[in-house]
Each structure stands twice: as structure tokens, then as C-alpha cells.
N, C-alpha and C positions, 0 to 999 in steps of 0.2 A: 711542313710548308708542299712538300711532295706530295701527303695524304690529299690537302685542299686542292692541288693538282688536279690528282687522281681522280677526286668525287665529282669539281667541276666539269671534268672529260668524258664521266659515264653520265651522268647527268645530259650533256651536250649530245651525247651518242644515242641516249636512249638508254641502257645498261642498265639502269635502278631498276632494281628488282619491283621497287613498285610502280613502279610506273609499266613494268610488264602484267603488272595484273589487272590494269587498269583498262590496259589494249584484250585483256582474254573476257575481260565482264562479262560481256553478252554471248561470249560462245556456248552456253550450256542452252543459250535460252533459243538459241537458233538452231545445234542438236535436235531439243524439243521440238520444234516448229516443224524440221526435217522430218524427224518422225511421224508428226500427226498428217503433215502430209502424204508420207506412204503409207499409213494406216487406210485414211481416205480413201485411196486411189483403190488400195485394193478390197475394200469393201465396197466400193463402185464397182469395182468388176466383178463379183463376188455376184451382186443386186442384177448387175443387167445379166450375168448366166443362165442365176436362177428362175430371172423374167422371162428368157428366152425359152427354159426346156419349159415353166409352166406354158405358158401361150403356146406353144409346138404341140404340148400334151390337150389343151384345152382341144386343140380344131379336130383331135379324133375322138370326141364325147358326139355319140350321136343323140 
């Protein structure tokens, strides 16, 4: 009887490990999305810097 009550209490409080796995299911996907956004931002900064350098050097051509 004590085991049954403990199991019901854990299910009610969300302590069951099976429920925890479901809550963390999207965490890997979220991490990948954040990394992708960071890489895109870095590439955008590098492209902008190269473009500015090329345009400034193009102005020096006679």
C-alpha cells in the first residue's frame, strides 16, 4: 500500500523519470537552433567586414 501511495504521489508531483524525459525532449533541438543562429550571426559579421574592406579598397583603384 505504501508503494502505491508513493507512486501516485510521485506521478502527481511530476517526479516520475518517464515524465521528466518528455519535458526535456526538445532541449537538443533548441540547442541546435541556438548554435545555428550564432553561426549565422558570426558569418554575417564576417561578410559585412569583408564587404566593407573590399569597397574601401575599390575606392583606391584609379
